VMD Tcl script that builds the backbone (N, CA, C; Angstrom):
set m [mol new atoms 306]
animate dup $m
set s [atomselect $m all]
$s set {name element resname resid chain x y z} {
  {N N MET 1 A 17.052 -10.515 17.839}
  {CA C MET 1 A 15.845 -10.280 17.966}
  {C C MET 1 A 15.475 -8.848 17.745}
  {N N SER 2 A 14.475 -8.611 17.088}
  {CA C SER 2 A 14.072 -7.310 17.001}
  {C C SER 2 A 12.788 -6.750 17.853}
  {N N GLU 3 A 12.520 -5.507 18.244}
  {CA C GLU 3 A 11.413 -5.114 18.776}
  {C C GLU 3 A 10.210 -5.143 17.853}
  {N N PHE 4 A 10.723 -4.946 16.613}
  {CA C PHE 4 A 9.460 -4.813 15.446}
  {C C PHE 4 A 9.106 -6.237 15.130}
  {N N GLN 5 A 7.902 -5.955 14.303}
  {CA C GLN 5 A 7.378 -7.223 13.501}
  {C C GLN 5 A 7.435 -6.503 12.097}
  {N N HIS 6 A 7.251 -7.640 11.183}
  {CA C HIS 6 A 7.558 -7.337 9.855}
  {C C HIS 6 A 5.978 -7.670 9.165}
  {N N PHE 7 A 5.674 -6.579 8.242}
  {CA C PHE 7 A 4.373 -6.534 7.612}
  {C C PHE 7 A 4.298 -6.429 6.309}
  {N N THR 8 A 3.181 -6.768 5.558}
  {CA C THR 8 A 3.046 -6.491 4.163}
  {C C THR 8 A 1.736 -5.470 4.311}
  {N N VAL 9 A 1.850 -4.300 3.778}
  {CA C VAL 9 A 0.487 -3.677 3.717}
  {C C VAL 9 A 0.026 -3.214 2.671}
  {N N LEU 10 A -1.333 -3.405 2.031}
  {CA C LEU 10 A -1.834 -3.136 0.957}
  {C C LEU 10 A -2.994 -2.165 0.781}
  {N N ALA 11 A -3.139 -1.088 -0.003}
  {CA C ALA 11 A -4.162 -0.104 0.081}
  {C C ALA 11 A -4.611 0.296 -1.487}
  {N N GLU 12 A -5.533 0.681 -1.611}
  {CA C GLU 12 A -6.527 0.830 -2.586}
  {C C GLU 12 A -6.312 2.646 -2.452}
  {N N GLY 13 A -6.191 3.421 -3.573}
  {CA C GLY 13 A -6.195 4.677 -3.585}
  {C C GLY 13 A -6.050 5.315 -4.941}
  {N N MET 14 A -5.675 6.636 -4.888}
  {CA C MET 14 A -5.488 7.348 -6.145}
  {C C MET 14 A -4.263 7.979 -6.100}
  {N N VAL 15 A -3.389 7.914 -7.402}
  {CA C VAL 15 A -2.329 8.258 -7.616}
  {C C VAL 15 A -2.455 9.683 -8.369}
  {N N ALA 16 A -1.742 10.856 -7.805}
  {CA C ALA 16 A -1.735 11.875 -8.573}
  {C C ALA 16 A -0.137 12.448 -8.376}
  {N N ASP 17 A 0.413 12.738 -9.730}
  {CA C ASP 17 A 1.674 13.311 -9.507}
  {C C ASP 17 A 2.856 12.701 -8.542}
  {N N LEU 18 A 2.843 11.262 -9.279}
  {CA C LEU 18 A 3.790 10.207 -8.428}
  {C C LEU 18 A 4.894 10.807 -8.450}
  {N N ASP 19 A 5.873 10.662 -7.454}
  {CA C ASP 19 A 7.301 10.844 -7.413}
  {C C ASP 19 A 8.062 10.023 -8.295}
  {N N SER 20 A 9.031 10.817 -9.022}
  {CA C SER 20 A 9.443 10.264 -10.253}
  {C C SER 20 A 10.447 9.107 -10.093}
  {N N ASP 21 A 10.654 8.851 -8.948}
  {CA C ASP 21 A 11.350 7.449 -8.604}
  {C C ASP 21 A 10.291 6.222 -8.926}
  {N N PHE 22 A 9.198 6.299 -9.070}
  {CA C PHE 22 A 8.106 5.403 -9.183}
  {C C PHE 22 A 7.535 5.531 -10.618}
  {N N GLN 23 A 6.878 4.553 -11.242}
  {CA C GLN 23 A 6.215 4.483 -12.322}
  {C C GLN 23 A 4.574 3.998 -12.159}
  {N N CYS 24 A 3.648 4.934 -12.396}
  {CA C CYS 24 A 2.199 4.665 -12.344}
  {C C CYS 24 A 1.560 5.944 -12.929}
  {N N PRO 25 A 0.721 5.306 -13.922}
  {CA C PRO 25 A -0.329 6.629 -14.309}
  {C C PRO 25 A -1.143 7.195 -13.084}
  {N N ASP 26 A -1.342 8.371 -13.523}
  {CA C ASP 26 A -2.413 8.982 -12.245}
  {C C ASP 26 A -3.625 8.194 -12.512}
  {N N GLY 27 A -4.445 8.099 -11.392}
  {CA C GLY 27 A -5.768 7.476 -11.640}
  {C C GLY 27 A -5.719 6.490 -10.066}
  {N N PRO 28 A -6.636 5.452 -10.258}
  {CA C PRO 28 A -6.836 4.322 -9.378}
  {C C PRO 28 A -5.797 3.515 -9.401}
  {N N ALA 29 A -5.113 3.190 -8.013}
  {CA C ALA 29 A -3.915 2.272 -8.028}
  {C C ALA 29 A -3.972 1.295 -6.581}
  {N N PHE 30 A -3.070 0.412 -6.665}
  {CA C PHE 30 A -2.829 -0.192 -5.282}
  {C C PHE 30 A -1.486 0.205 -5.026}
  {N N MET 31 A -1.260 0.412 -3.818}
  {CA C MET 31 A -0.136 0.689 -3.262}
  {C C MET 31 A 0.298 -0.462 -2.274}
  {N N THR 32 A 1.617 -1.346 -2.497}
  {CA C THR 32 A 1.939 -2.223 -1.496}
  {C C THR 32 A 3.331 -1.949 -0.807}
  {N N MET 33 A 3.646 -2.143 0.366}
  {CA C MET 33 A 4.554 -1.818 0.926}
  {C C MET 33 A 4.994 -2.847 2.053}
  {N N LYS 34 A 6.385 -3.178 2.085}
  {CA C LYS 34 A 6.720 -3.874 3.429}
  {C C LYS 34 A 7.202 -2.840 4.290}
  {N N ALA 35 A 7.121 -3.440 5.655}
  {CA C ALA 35 A 7.411 -2.504 6.509}
  {C C ALA 35 A 7.970 -3.295 8.030}
  {N N TRP 36 A 9.031 -2.773 8.644}
  {CA C TRP 36 A 9.308 -3.133 9.961}
  {C C TRP 36 A 8.612 -2.133 10.777}
  {N N ALA 37 A 7.777 -2.472 11.872}
  {CA C ALA 37 A 6.901 -1.597 12.552}
  {C C ALA 37 A 6.755 -2.315 13.907}
  {N N THR 38 A 6.330 -1.473 14.905}
  {CA C THR 38 A 5.791 -1.952 16.413}
  {C C THR 38 A 4.818 -2.798 16.163}
  {N N ASP 39 A 3.721 -2.323 15.212}
  {CA C ASP 39 A 2.542 -3.033 15.210}
  {C C ASP 39 A 1.943 -2.924 14.106}
  {N N ALA 40 A 0.780 -3.224 13.733}
  {CA C ALA 40 A 0.000 -3.047 12.500}
  {C C ALA 40 A -0.234 -1.703 12.381}
  {N N ASP 41 A -0.837 -1.030 13.351}
  {CA C ASP 41 A -1.260 0.389 13.169}
  {C C ASP 41 A -0.391 1.142 12.628}
  {N N GLU 42 A 1.056 0.901 13.350}
  {CA C GLU 42 A 1.988 1.967 12.681}
  {C C GLU 42 A 2.472 1.761 11.350}
  {N N ALA 43 A 2.360 0.228 10.826}
  {CA C ALA 43 A 2.636 -0.061 9.583}
  {C C ALA 43 A 1.668 0.455 8.741}
  {N N ALA 44 A 0.447 0.548 9.137}
  {CA C ALA 44 A -0.756 1.139 8.320}
  {C C ALA 44 A -0.495 2.790 8.087}
  {N N ASP 45 A -0.267 3.381 9.280}
  {CA C ASP 45 A 0.236 4.821 9.378}
  {C C ASP 45 A 1.366 5.324 8.291}
  {N N MET 46 A 2.485 4.216 8.475}
  {CA C MET 46 A 3.564 4.631 7.507}
  {C C MET 46 A 3.180 4.596 6.019}
  {N N LEU 47 A 2.255 3.427 5.690}
  {CA C LEU 47 A 2.300 3.439 4.403}
  {C C LEU 47 A 1.201 4.521 3.989}
  {N N ILE 48 A 0.340 5.133 4.777}
  {CA C ILE 48 A -0.464 6.429 4.354}
  {C C ILE 48 A 0.307 7.594 4.375}
  {N N GLN 49 A 1.354 7.909 5.521}
  {CA C GLN 49 A 2.357 8.994 5.402}
  {C C GLN 49 A 3.331 8.860 4.153}
  {N N ILE 50 A 4.055 7.554 3.974}
  {CA C ILE 50 A 4.739 7.502 2.808}
  {C C ILE 50 A 3.976 7.669 1.538}
  {N N GLY 51 A 2.930 7.230 1.451}
  {CA C GLY 51 A 2.291 7.397 0.273}
  {C C GLY 51 A 1.764 8.773 -0.009}
  {N N LYS 52 A 1.488 9.597 1.036}
  {CA C LYS 52 A 1.157 10.937 0.666}
  {C C LYS 52 A 2.153 11.512 0.206}
  {N N HIS 53 A 3.379 11.431 0.864}
  {CA C HIS 53 A 4.727 11.878 0.256}
  {C C HIS 53 A 5.166 11.646 -1.123}
  {N N LEU 54 A 4.543 10.439 -1.608}
  {CA C LEU 54 A 5.127 10.050 -2.867}
  {C C LEU 54 A 4.312 10.482 -4.118}
  {N N GLY 55 A 2.748 10.806 -3.524}
  {CA C GLY 55 A 1.782 10.976 -4.558}
  {C C GLY 55 A 0.585 10.044 -4.552}
  {N N PHE 56 A 0.719 9.482 -3.641}
  {CA C PHE 56 A -0.819 8.612 -3.305}
  {C C PHE 56 A -1.498 8.798 -2.266}
  {N N HIS 57 A -2.976 8.751 -2.514}
  {CA C HIS 57 A -3.843 8.995 -1.365}
  {C C HIS 57 A -4.538 7.734 -1.128}
  {N N ALA 58 A -4.669 7.213 -0.027}
  {CA C ALA 58 A -5.102 5.949 0.102}
  {C C ALA 58 A -6.562 6.195 0.538}
  {N N ILE 59 A -7.526 5.220 -0.095}
  {CA C ILE 59 A -8.975 5.346 0.008}
  {C C ILE 59 A -9.682 4.179 0.500}
  {N N GLY 60 A -10.296 4.047 1.538}
  {CA C GLY 60 A -11.161 2.993 2.058}
  {C C GLY 60 A -10.059 2.145 2.784}
  {N N GLU 61 A -10.168 0.934 3.092}
  {CA C GLU 61 A -9.598 -0.244 3.850}
  {C C GLU 61 A -8.344 -0.515 3.602}
  {N N LEU 62 A -7.417 -0.903 4.514}
  {CA C LEU 62 A -6.052 -1.103 4.239}
  {C C LEU 62 A -5.849 -2.781 4.646}
  {N N GLN 63 A -5.399 -3.405 4.036}
  {CA C GLN 63 A -4.933 -4.819 4.383}
  {C C GLN 63 A -3.599 -4.902 4.706}
  {N N ILE 64 A -3.469 -5.596 5.892}
  {CA C ILE 64 A -2.185 -5.688 6.722}
  {C C ILE 64 A -2.076 -7.282 6.969}
  {N N PHE 65 A -0.734 -7.828 6.542}
  {CA C PHE 65 A -0.284 -9.162 6.801}
  {C C PHE 65 A 1.121 -9.291 7.325}
  {N N ILE 66 A 1.214 -9.957 8.483}
  {CA C ILE 66 A 2.279 -10.325 9.110}
  {C C ILE 66 A 3.157 -11.167 8.071}
  {N N THR 67 A 4.235 -11.052 7.724}
  {CA C THR 67 A 5.062 -11.720 6.484}
  {C C THR 67 A 6.335 -12.012 6.880}
  {N N ASP 68 A 7.160 -12.795 6.239}
  {CA C ASP 68 A 8.665 -12.976 6.129}
  {C C ASP 68 A 9.258 -11.581 5.577}
  {N N SER 69 A 10.244 -11.458 6.149}
  {CA C SER 69 A 11.068 -10.104 5.727}
  {C C SER 69 A 11.920 -10.514 4.545}
  {N N GLU 70 A 12.455 -9.544 3.746}
  {CA C GLU 70 A 13.268 -9.683 2.733}
  {C C GLU 70 A 14.514 -8.872 3.046}
  {N N GLN 71 A 14.326 -7.847 4.186}
  {CA C GLN 71 A 15.468 -7.109 4.534}
  {C C GLN 71 A 15.292 -7.213 6.156}
  {N N PRO 72 A 16.506 -7.155 6.750}
  {CA C PRO 72 A 16.737 -7.156 8.201}
  {C C PRO 72 A 16.143 -6.007 8.967}
  {N N PRO 73 A 15.741 -5.979 10.151}
  {CA C PRO 73 A 15.264 -4.774 10.727}
  {C C PRO 73 A 16.366 -3.971 11.128}
  {N N GLU 74 A 15.934 -2.456 11.319}
  {CA C GLU 74 A 16.763 -1.404 11.706}
  {C C GLU 74 A 16.639 -1.085 13.106}
  {N N PRO 75 A 17.382 -0.126 13.667}
  {CA C PRO 75 A 16.911 0.421 15.035}
  {C C PRO 75 A 15.519 1.304 14.882}
  {N N GLN 76 A 15.064 1.711 13.767}
  {CA C GLN 76 A 14.008 2.507 13.590}
  {C C GLN 76 A 12.949 1.645 12.589}
  {N N PRO 77 A 11.746 2.087 12.913}
  {CA C PRO 77 A 10.628 1.635 11.686}
  {C C PRO 77 A 10.965 2.088 10.401}
  {N N TYR 78 A 10.836 1.054 9.527}
  {CA C TYR 78 A 11.005 1.576 8.184}
  {C C TYR 78 A 9.873 0.799 7.264}
  {N N GLY 79 A 9.794 1.453 5.830}
  {CA C GLY 79 A 9.203 0.789 4.964}
  {C C GLY 79 A 10.164 0.576 3.705}
  {N N TYR 80 A 9.893 -0.378 2.973}
  {CA C TYR 80 A 10.604 -0.720 1.652}
  {C C TYR 80 A 9.782 -1.612 0.735}
  {N N GLY 81 A 10.341 -1.854 -0.439}
  {CA C GLY 81 A 9.724 -2.751 -1.482}
  {C C GLY 81 A 8.508 -1.951 -1.931}
  {N N ILE 82 A 8.212 -0.854 -1.905}
  {CA C ILE 82 A 6.961 0.220 -2.254}
  {C C ILE 82 A 6.741 -0.186 -3.889}
  {N N ASN 83 A 5.623 -0.461 -4.269}
  {CA C ASN 83 A 5.036 -0.831 -5.626}
  {C C ASN 83 A 3.614 -0.068 -5.538}
  {N N PHE 84 A 3.544 0.176 -7.044}
  {CA C PHE 84 A 1.970 0.703 -7.385}
  {C C PHE 84 A 1.705 0.089 -8.551}
  {N N THR 85 A 0.314 -0.307 -8.507}
  {CA C THR 85 A -0.272 -1.174 -9.402}
  {C C THR 85 A -1.452 -0.470 -9.897}
  {N N PRO 86 A -1.514 0.066 -11.061}
  {CA C PRO 86 A -2.848 0.800 -11.719}
  {C C PRO 86 A -3.974 -0.188 -11.769}
  {N N PHE 87 A -5.102 0.069 -11.710}
  {CA C PHE 87 A -6.203 -0.724 -12.250}
  {C C PHE 87 A -7.409 0.332 -12.817}
  {N N ASP 88 A -7.890 -0.463 -13.485}
  {CA C ASP 88 A -9.327 0.265 -14.406}
  {C C ASP 88 A -10.254 0.237 -13.712}
  {N N ASP 89 A -10.780 1.508 -12.892}
  {CA C ASP 89 A -11.873 1.538 -12.085}
  {C C ASP 89 A -13.337 1.137 -12.635}
  {N N ASP 90 A -13.347 1.177 -14.065}
  {CA C ASP 90 A -14.469 1.170 -14.776}
  {C C ASP 90 A -14.696 -0.596 -14.954}
  {N N ALA 91 A -13.610 -1.496 -14.879}
  {CA C ALA 91 A -13.629 -2.629 -14.769}
  {C C ALA 91 A -14.170 -3.195 -13.555}
  {N N MET 92 A -13.913 -2.604 -12.295}
  {CA C MET 92 A -14.156 -3.155 -10.933}
  {C C MET 92 A -15.972 -2.545 -11.041}
  {N N ASP 93 A -16.599 -1.521 -11.553}
  {CA C ASP 93 A -17.647 -1.350 -11.630}
  {C C ASP 93 A -18.652 -2.016 -12.343}
  {N N ASP 94 A -18.116 -2.525 -13.360}
  {CA C ASP 94 A -18.941 -3.788 -14.355}
  {C C ASP 94 A -18.832 -4.717 -13.660}
  {N N ASP 95 A -18.003 -5.479 -12.769}
  {CA C ASP 95 A -17.975 -6.644 -12.052}
  {C C ASP 95 A -18.988 -6.639 -10.930}
  {N N GLU 96 A -19.004 -5.250 -10.340}
  {CA C GLU 96 A -20.163 -5.217 -9.260}
  {C C GLU 96 A -21.484 -5.220 -9.867}
  {N N ASP 97 A -21.712 -4.311 -10.961}
  {CA C ASP 97 A -22.918 -4.491 -11.875}
  {C C ASP 97 A -23.165 -5.791 -12.120}
  {N N SER 98 A -22.484 -6.845 -12.778}
  {CA C SER 98 A -22.739 -8.147 -13.228}
  {C C SER 98 A -23.062 -8.971 -11.841}
  {N N SER 99 A -22.274 -8.885 -10.884}
  {CA C SER 99 A -22.700 -9.639 -9.499}
  {C C SER 99 A -23.982 -9.303 -9.269}
  {N N GLU 100 A -24.540 -8.407 -9.292}
  {CA C GLU 100 A -25.990 -8.108 -8.628}
  {C C GLU 100 A -27.140 -8.712 -9.697}
  {N N LEU 101 A -26.964 -9.134 -11.058}
  {CA C LEU 101 A -27.704 -9.750 -11.745}
  {C C LEU 101 A -27.905 -11.287 -11.481}
  {N N HIS 102 A -26.935 -11.561 -10.530}
  {CA C HIS 102 A -26.921 -13.211 -10.347}
  {C C HIS 102 A -28.041 -13.582 -9.126}
}
mol reanalyze $m
mol bondsrecalc $m
mol representation Tube
mol addrep $m
């Protein structure tokens, strides 16, 4: 049994000069990461710090879920399964505008 819990963390933010190990155009994107951490706050902090190191700036709320792991815990907290998904910021603005008409 581990002293850590397993989380999946999702954040909306901006990519700029992303680390060459990852592919995502500069601009708005979602970052997801799986993490073994002591608690949800630590998992969130890990995503923010790892994201900054990779070229991602989290903006707004983070979503944190307790999830099943795909990798076993280690002696220290760690993140893995990092993924970036770009989105069209204009499309989200259009959706917000259209929802106000109803």
